[in-house]
N, CA, C and O atoms as CSV, one atom per row, in Angstrom:
chain,resi,resn,atom,element,x,y,z
A,1,UNK,N,N,8.533,-17.283,-13.571
A,1,UNK,CA,C,8.772,-16.230,-13.247
A,1,UNK,C,C,7.973,-16.231,-11.524
A,1,UNK,O,O,6.841,-16.645,-11.274
A,2,UNK,N,N,9.079,-15.574,-10.424
A,2,UNK,CA,C,8.235,-15.480,-9.106
A,2,UNK,C,C,8.659,-14.050,-8.836
A,2,UNK,O,O,9.754,-13.515,-9.008
A,3,UNK,N,N,7.393,-13.513,-8.318
A,3,UNK,CA,C,7.492,-11.814,-8.196
A,3,UNK,C,C,6.841,-11.926,-6.637
A,3,UNK,O,O,5.666,-12.250,-6.458
A,4,UNK,N,N,7.577,-11.678,-5.771
A,4,UNK,CA,C,7.375,-11.332,-4.389
A,4,UNK,C,C,7.257,-9.776,-3.823
A,4,UNK,O,O,8.122,-8.902,-3.884
A,5,UNK,N,N,6.177,-9.708,-3.362
A,5,UNK,CA,C,5.710,-8.261,-2.866
A,5,UNK,C,C,5.768,-8.042,-1.375
A,5,UNK,O,O,4.672,-7.846,-0.851
A,6,UNK,N,N,6.811,-8.035,-0.595
A,6,UNK,CA,C,6.992,-7.986,0.648
A,6,UNK,C,C,7.456,-6.785,1.347
A,6,UNK,O,O,8.303,-6.080,0.799
A,7,UNK,N,N,6.970,-6.466,2.549
A,7,UNK,CA,C,7.199,-5.485,3.197
A,7,UNK,C,C,6.318,-4.750,3.798
A,7,UNK,O,O,5.157,-5.157,3.746
A,8,UNK,N,N,6.626,-3.339,4.609
A,8,UNK,CA,C,5.612,-2.863,5.318
A,8,UNK,C,C,5.407,-1.560,4.379
A,8,UNK,O,O,6.414,-0.898,4.128
A,9,UNK,N,N,4.496,-1.263,3.990
A,9,UNK,CA,C,4.435,-0.365,2.963
A,9,UNK,C,C,3.386,0.719,4.085
A,9,UNK,O,O,3.008,1.669,3.400
A,10,UNK,N,N,2.945,0.811,5.265
A,10,UNK,CA,C,2.126,2.031,5.548
A,10,UNK,C,C,2.694,2.815,6.099
A,10,UNK,O,O,1.921,3.527,6.739
A,11,UNK,N,N,4.213,3.224,6.254
A,11,UNK,CA,C,4.401,4.278,6.774
A,11,UNK,C,C,6.098,4.374,6.715
A,11,UNK,O,O,6.820,3.663,7.413
A,12,UNK,N,N,6.569,5.327,5.808
A,12,UNK,CA,C,7.887,5.529,5.575
A,12,UNK,C,C,8.396,6.850,5.191
A,12,UNK,O,O,8.920,7.150,4.119
A,13,UNK,N,N,8.153,7.669,6.299
A,13,UNK,CA,C,8.494,9.062,6.451
A,13,UNK,C,C,9.275,8.939,7.760
A,13,UNK,O,O,8.796,9.250,8.851
A,14,UNK,N,N,10.672,8.400,7.555
A,14,UNK,CA,C,11.117,8.436,8.714
A,14,UNK,C,C,11.756,9.411,9.433
A,14,UNK,O,O,12.579,9.106,10.296
A,15,UNK,N,N,11.386,10.914,9.099
A,15,UNK,CA,C,11.691,12.115,9.428
A,15,UNK,C,C,10.525,12.329,10.752
A,15,UNK,O,O,10.499,13.348,11.441
A,16,UNK,N,N,9.781,11.390,10.898
A,16,UNK,CA,C,8.550,11.348,11.795
A,16,UNK,C,C,8.177,10.534,12.196
A,16,UNK,O,O,7.062,10.707,12.686
A,17,UNK,N,N,8.669,9.322,12.290
A,17,UNK,CA,C,8.693,8.037,12.742
A,17,UNK,C,C,8.403,7.834,14.221
A,17,UNK,O,O,9.221,8.264,15.034
A,18,UNK,N,N,7.408,7.271,14.593
A,18,UNK,CA,C,7.185,7.234,16.410
A,18,UNK,C,C,5.890,7.314,16.575
A,18,UNK,O,O,5.130,7.253,15.609
A,19,UNK,N,N,5.498,7.449,17.714
A,19,UNK,CA,C,4.050,7.663,17.962
A,19,UNK,C,C,3.135,8.633,17.333
A,19,UNK,O,O,1.906,8.574,17.383
A,20,UNK,N,N,3.831,9.520,16.745
A,20,UNK,CA,C,3.459,10.792,16.006
A,20,UNK,C,C,2.372,9.854,14.340
A,20,UNK,O,O,1.254,10.029,13.855
A,21,UNK,N,N,3.560,8.908,14.035
A,21,UNK,CA,C,3.142,8.171,12.841
A,21,UNK,C,C,2.032,7.184,12.948
A,21,UNK,O,O,1.511,6.772,11.912
A,22,UNK,N,N,1.551,6.694,14.327
A,22,UNK,CA,C,0.508,5.822,14.392
A,22,UNK,C,C,-0.860,6.442,13.725
A,22,UNK,O,O,-1.093,5.747,12.736
A,23,UNK,N,N,-1.672,7.271,13.834
A,23,UNK,CA,C,-2.737,7.735,13.349
A,23,UNK,C,C,-2.480,7.672,11.523
A,23,UNK,O,O,-3.068,6.767,10.930
A,24,UNK,N,N,-1.725,8.513,10.818
A,24,UNK,CA,C,-1.462,8.500,9.906
A,24,UNK,C,C,-1.251,7.253,8.972
A,24,UNK,O,O,-1.694,7.084,7.836
A,25,UNK,N,N,-0.355,6.305,9.842
A,25,UNK,CA,C,-0.149,4.739,9.405
A,25,UNK,C,C,-1.357,3.936,9.401
A,25,UNK,O,O,-1.594,3.168,8.468
A,26,UNK,N,N,-2.044,4.055,10.279
A,26,UNK,CA,C,-3.210,3.056,10.565
A,26,UNK,C,C,-4.328,3.779,9.162
A,26,UNK,O,O,-4.810,2.963,8.377
A,27,UNK,N,N,-4.616,5.138,8.987
A,27,UNK,CA,C,-5.659,5.249,7.814
A,27,UNK,C,C,-5.070,4.896,6.734
A,27,UNK,O,O,-5.700,4.195,5.942
A,28,UNK,N,N,-3.681,5.305,6.427
A,28,UNK,CA,C,-3.164,4.798,5.024
A,28,UNK,C,C,-3.355,3.224,5.042
A,28,UNK,O,O,-3.908,2.841,4.011
A,29,UNK,N,N,-3.042,2.191,5.949
A,29,UNK,CA,C,-2.724,0.909,5.914
A,29,UNK,C,C,-4.373,0.308,5.661
A,29,UNK,O,O,-4.571,-0.652,4.917
A,30,UNK,N,N,-5.596,1.082,6.452
A,30,UNK,CA,C,-6.825,0.539,6.138
A,30,UNK,C,C,-7.307,0.917,5.032
A,30,UNK,O,O,-8.250,0.297,4.540
A,31,UNK,N,N,-6.692,2.144,4.341
A,31,UNK,CA,C,-6.898,2.180,2.640
A,31,UNK,C,C,-6.380,1.336,1.980
A,31,UNK,O,O,-6.957,0.781,1.045
A,32,UNK,N,N,-5.088,1.059,2.378
A,32,UNK,CA,C,-4.395,0.020,1.440
A,32,UNK,C,C,-4.961,-1.603,1.202
A,32,UNK,O,O,-4.927,-2.354,0.227
A,33,UNK,N,N,-5.548,-1.757,2.739
A,33,UNK,CA,C,-5.947,-3.203,2.904
A,33,UNK,C,C,-6.985,-3.512,2.020
A,33,UNK,O,O,-7.062,-4.574,1.402
A,34,UNK,N,N,-8.097,-2.229,1.931
A,34,UNK,CA,C,-9.356,-2.359,1.295
A,34,UNK,C,C,-9.188,-2.221,-0.129
A,34,UNK,O,O,-10.048,-2.541,-0.949
A,35,UNK,N,N,-8.026,-1.725,-0.411
A,35,UNK,CA,C,-7.595,-1.528,-2.031
A,35,UNK,C,C,-7.261,-2.797,-2.687
A,35,UNK,O,O,-7.765,-3.179,-3.744
A,36,UNK,N,N,-6.251,-3.523,-1.897
A,36,UNK,CA,C,-5.435,-4.129,-2.488
A,36,UNK,C,C,-6.373,-5.582,-2.052
A,36,UNK,O,O,-6.473,-6.453,-2.915
A,37,UNK,N,N,-6.891,-5.745,-1.004
A,37,UNK,CA,C,-7.693,-7.199,-0.492
A,37,UNK,C,C,-9.099,-7.019,-1.114
A,37,UNK,O,O,-9.529,-7.852,-1.913
A,38,UNK,N,N,-9.710,-6.093,-0.802
A,38,UNK,CA,C,-11.015,-5.732,-1.634
A,38,UNK,C,C,-11.385,-5.925,-2.853
A,38,UNK,O,O,-12.547,-6.219,-3.136
A,39,UNK,N,N,-10.234,-5.753,-3.927
A,39,UNK,CA,C,-10.530,-5.324,-5.393
A,39,UNK,C,C,-9.428,-6.454,-6.054
A,39,UNK,O,O,-8.457,-6.960,-5.492
A,40,UNK,N,N,-9.960,-6.684,-7.553
A,40,UNK,CA,C,-8.845,-7.370,-8.243
A,40,UNK,C,C,-9.087,-6.599,-9.490
A,40,UNK,O,O,-10.028,-5.851,-9.758
A,41,UNK,N,N,-7.861,-6.992,-10.329
A,41,UNK,CA,C,-7.932,-6.343,-11.655
A,41,UNK,C,C,-7.898,-4.931,-11.755
A,41,UNK,O,O,-7.338,-4.165,-10.971
A,42,UNK,N,N,-8.612,-4.606,-12.897
A,42,UNK,CA,C,-8.899,-3.166,-13.333
A,42,UNK,C,C,-9.106,-1.967,-11.908
A,42,UNK,O,O,-8.601,-0.895,-11.576
A,43,UNK,N,N,-10.311,-3.048,-11.292
A,43,UNK,CA,C,-10.459,-1.807,-9.758
A,43,UNK,C,C,-9.574,-1.943,-9.192
A,43,UNK,O,O,-9.075,-0.818,-9.218
A,44,UNK,N,N,-8.683,-2.803,-8.413
A,44,UNK,CA,C,-7.284,-2.905,-7.856
A,44,UNK,C,C,-6.491,-1.677,-8.629
A,44,UNK,O,O,-6.032,-0.676,-8.078
A,45,UNK,N,N,-6.451,-1.920,-9.717
A,45,UNK,CA,C,-5.303,-1.188,-10.417
A,45,UNK,C,C,-5.698,0.642,-10.319
A,45,UNK,O,O,-4.948,1.615,-10.232
A,46,UNK,N,N,-7.160,0.534,-10.378
A,46,UNK,CA,C,-7.602,2.046,-10.564
A,46,UNK,C,C,-7.152,2.698,-9.092
A,46,UNK,O,O,-6.623,3.806,-9.002
A,47,UNK,N,N,-7.417,1.922,-8.071
A,47,UNK,CA,C,-7.345,2.142,-6.501
A,47,UNK,C,C,-6.288,2.802,-6.387
A,47,UNK,O,O,-6.173,3.927,-5.901
A,48,UNK,N,N,-5.090,1.813,-7.041
A,48,UNK,CA,C,-3.749,1.939,-6.488
A,48,UNK,C,C,-3.063,3.539,-7.857
A,48,UNK,O,O,-2.426,4.537,-7.518
A,49,UNK,N,N,-3.405,3.264,-8.911
A,49,UNK,CA,C,-3.452,4.740,-9.298
A,49,UNK,C,C,-3.593,5.534,-8.701
A,49,UNK,O,O,-2.742,6.421,-8.641
A,50,UNK,N,N,-4.935,5.583,-7.859
A,50,UNK,CA,C,-5.154,7.234,-7.355
A,50,UNK,C,C,-4.774,7.086,-5.834
A,50,UNK,O,O,-5.513,7.503,-4.942
A,51,UNK,N,N,-3.495,6.424,-5.589
A,51,UNK,CA,C,-2.966,6.493,-4.043
A,51,UNK,C,C,-2.727,7.537,-3.480
A,51,UNK,O,O,-2.770,7.566,-2.250
A,52,UNK,N,N,-2.406,8.696,-4.229
A,52,UNK,CA,C,-2.174,10.103,-3.708
A,52,UNK,C,C,-3.385,10.545,-2.806
A,52,UNK,O,O,-3.386,11.222,-1.777
A,53,UNK,N,N,-4.343,9.999,-3.455
A,53,UNK,CA,C,-5.565,10.614,-2.557
A,53,UNK,C,C,-6.130,9.762,-1.523
A,53,UNK,O,O,-7.304,9.914,-1.186
A,54,UNK,N,N,-5.484,8.992,-1.062
A,54,UNK,CA,C,-5.837,8.041,0.136
A,54,UNK,C,C,-5.299,8.835,1.239
A,54,UNK,O,O,-4.283,9.525,1.161
A,55,UNK,N,N,-6.270,8.657,2.588
A,55,UNK,CA,C,-5.784,9.295,3.658
A,55,UNK,C,C,-4.485,8.910,4.005
A,55,UNK,O,O,-3.969,7.792,4.002
A,56,UNK,N,N,-3.862,10.426,4.419
A,56,UNK,CA,C,-2.347,10.321,4.743
A,56,UNK,C,C,-1.381,9.702,3.654
A,56,UNK,O,O,-0.337,9.124,3.956
A,57,UNK,N,N,-1.763,9.853,2.551
A,57,UNK,CA,C,-0.822,9.227,1.577
A,57,UNK,C,C,0.657,9.783,1.760
A,57,UNK,O,O,1.667,9.173,2.109
A,58,UNK,N,N,0.482,11.153,1.412
A,58,UNK,CA,C,1.856,11.789,0.895
A,58,UNK,C,C,2.483,11.836,2.468
A,58,UNK,O,O,3.711,11.880,2.538
A,59,UNK,N,N,1.698,11.828,3.762
A,59,UNK,CA,C,2.431,11.952,4.995
A,59,UNK,C,C,3.489,10.791,5.277
A,59,UNK,O,O,4.629,10.879,5.733
A,60,UNK,N,N,2.671,9.540,4.816
A,60,UNK,CA,C,3.055,8.233,4.840
A,60,UNK,C,C,4.238,8.188,3.807
A,60,UNK,O,O,5.332,7.792,4.210
A,61,UNK,N,N,4.103,8.523,2.670
A,61,UNK,CA,C,5.059,8.560,1.723
A,61,UNK,C,C,5.162,9.464,1.075
A,61,UNK,O,O,4.470,9.765,0.103
A,62,UNK,N,N,6.383,10.235,1.698
A,62,UNK,CA,C,6.561,11.680,1.082
A,62,UNK,C,C,7.004,11.459,-0.547
A,62,UNK,O,O,6.796,12.312,-1.409
A,63,UNK,N,N,7.742,9.969,-0.829
A,63,UNK,CA,C,8.033,9.667,-2.305
A,63,UNK,C,C,7.480,8.316,-2.446
A,63,UNK,O,O,7.558,7.413,-1.613
A,64,UNK,N,N,6.842,8.277,-3.737
A,64,UNK,CA,C,6.486,6.645,-3.778
A,64,UNK,C,C,7.518,5.684,-4.002
A,64,UNK,O,O,7.080,4.572,-4.298
A,65,UNK,N,N,8.829,5.793,-3.943
A,65,UNK,CA,C,9.922,4.885,-4.174
A,65,UNK,C,C,9.601,3.525,-3.600
A,65,UNK,O,O,9.771,2.492,-4.246
A,66,UNK,N,N,9.016,3.564,-2.066
A,66,UNK,CA,C,8.818,2.402,-1.484
A,66,UNK,C,C,7.564,1.698,-1.919
A,66,UNK,O,O,7.428,0.479,-1.809
A,67,UNK,N,N,6.721,2.442,-2.380
A,67,UNK,CA,C,5.543,1.549,-3.034
A,67,UNK,C,C,5.548,1.166,-4.508
A,67,UNK,O,O,4.591,0.671,-5.104
A,68,UNK,N,N,6.595,1.420,-4.962
A,68,UNK,CA,C,6.719,0.882,-6.678
A,68,UNK,C,C,6.610,-0.715,-6.331
A,68,UNK,O,O,5.553,-1.254,-6.658
A,69,UNK,N,N,7.370,-1.324,-5.851
A,69,UNK,CA,C,7.755,-2.558,-5.717
A,69,UNK,C,C,6.119,-3.509,-5.503
A,69,UNK,O,O,5.769,-4.601,-5.953
A,70,UNK,N,N,5.396,-2.490,-4.605
A,70,UNK,CA,C,3.946,-3.119,-4.369
A,70,UNK,C,C,3.170,-3.219,-5.511
A,70,UNK,O,O,2.459,-4.211,-5.670
A,71,UNK,N,N,3.223,-2.049,-6.579
A,71,UNK,CA,C,2.600,-1.848,-7.650
A,71,UNK,C,C,2.966,-3.047,-8.708
A,71,UNK,O,O,2.114,-3.698,-9.312
A,72,UNK,N,N,4.284,-3.211,-8.818
A,72,UNK,CA,C,4.703,-4.291,-9.684
A,72,UNK,C,C,4.099,-5.872,-9.544
A,72,UNK,O,O,3.868,-6.695,-10.431
A,73,UNK,N,N,3.938,-5.965,-8.076
A,73,UNK,CA,C,3.285,-7.344,-7.212
A,73,UNK,C,C,1.975,-7.525,-7.877
A,73,UNK,O,O,1.671,-8.459,-8.619
A,74,UNK,N,N,1.005,-6.212,-7.414
A,74,UNK,CA,C,-0.334,-6.065,-8.015
A,74,UNK,C,C,-0.483,-6.242,-9.344
A,74,UNK,O,O,-1.182,-7.110,-9.865
A,75,UNK,N,N,0.377,-5.164,-10.076
A,75,UNK,CA,C,-0.049,-5.521,-11.623
A,75,UNK,C,C,0.075,-6.795,-12.190
A,75,UNK,O,O,-0.625,-7.290,-13.074
A,76,UNK,N,N,1.291,-7.411,-11.439
A,76,UNK,CA,C,1.784,-9.165,-11.781
A,76,UNK,C,C,0.391,-9.967,-11.797
A,76,UNK,O,O,-0.164,-10.672,-12.640
A,77,UNK,N,N,0.093,-9.581,-10.588
A,77,UNK,CA,C,-1.174,-10.780,-10.009
A,77,UNK,C,C,-2.339,-10.501,-10.961
A,77,UNK,O,O,-3.132,-11.411,-11.203
A,78,UNK,N,N,-2.485,-9.297,-11.511
A,78,UNK,CA,C,-3.677,-9.178,-12.179
A,78,UNK,C,C,-5.206,-9.314,-11.777
A,78,UNK,O,O,-5.756,-8.360,-11.228
A,79,UNK,N,N,-5.853,-10.404,-12.024
A,79,UNK,CA,C,-7.147,-10.738,-11.200
A,79,UNK,C,C,-6.888,-11.734,-10.256
A,79,UNK,O,O,-7.819,-12.374,-9.768
A,80,UNK,N,N,-5.825,-11.918,-9.973
A,80,UNK,CA,C,-5.700,-12.749,-8.728
A,80,UNK,C,C,-6.106,-12.116,-7.453
A,80,UNK,O,O,-5.935,-10.902,-7.334
A,81,UNK,N,N,-6.650,-12.836,-6.438
A,81,UNK,CA,C,-6.970,-11.945,-5.233
A,81,UNK,C,C,-5.808,-11.415,-4.395
A,81,UNK,O,O,-4.725,-11.636,-4.936
A,82,UNK,N,N,-5.764,-11.051,-3.726
A,82,UNK,CA,C,-4.656,-10.524,-2.793
A,82,UNK,C,C,-4.600,-11.093,-1.293
A,82,UNK,O,O,-5.739,-11.089,-0.827
A,83,UNK,N,N,-3.834,-11.487,-0.561
A,83,UNK,CA,C,-3.694,-11.951,0.857
A,83,UNK,C,C,-2.754,-11.454,1.481
A,83,UNK,O,O,-1.599,-11.186,1.147
A,84,UNK,N,N,-3.622,-11.279,2.943
A,84,UNK,CA,C,-2.267,-10.809,3.829
A,84,UNK,C,C,-2.211,-11.679,4.425
A,84,UNK,O,O,-3.208,-12.267,4.844
A,85,UNK,N,N,-0.775,-12.100,4.691
A,85,UNK,CA,C,-0.414,-13.149,5.710
A,85,UNK,C,C,-0.035,-12.686,6.847
A,85,UNK,O,O,0.045,-13.523,7.747
A,86,UNK,N,N,0.260,-11.470,7.132
A,86,UNK,CA,C,0.722,-10.875,8.542
A,86,UNK,C,C,0.295,-9.531,8.747
A,86,UNK,O,O,0.468,-8.744,7.817
A,87,UNK,N,N,-0.203,-9.154,9.743
A,87,UNK,CA,C,-0.465,-7.899,10.067
A,87,UNK,C,C,-0.526,-7.476,11.526
A,87,UNK,O,O,-1.284,-8.012,12.334
A,88,UNK,N,N,0.367,-6.421,11.842
A,88,UNK,CA,C,0.452,-6.106,13.454
A,88,UNK,C,C,0.796,-7.659,14.233
A,88,UNK,O,O,0.914,-7.722,15.457
């Protein structure tokens, strides 16, 4: 089975997309990178479960529908470390 988690999960509030999104997006992206890349297993899962407490979480994601594929991929990875292949 192959599960691919792909996309740009940092900002998905298209009602305020543009320069105003830069700071909230950077804050959420930094948190997301630390949570995904810096942790594995139960520690990573716990971090993702608390995603709404992340900096600018609901500003970047008024609804979680675009983050759910990331949660699935992270859960499937279990104790495997995350890798960021592309950023900015």
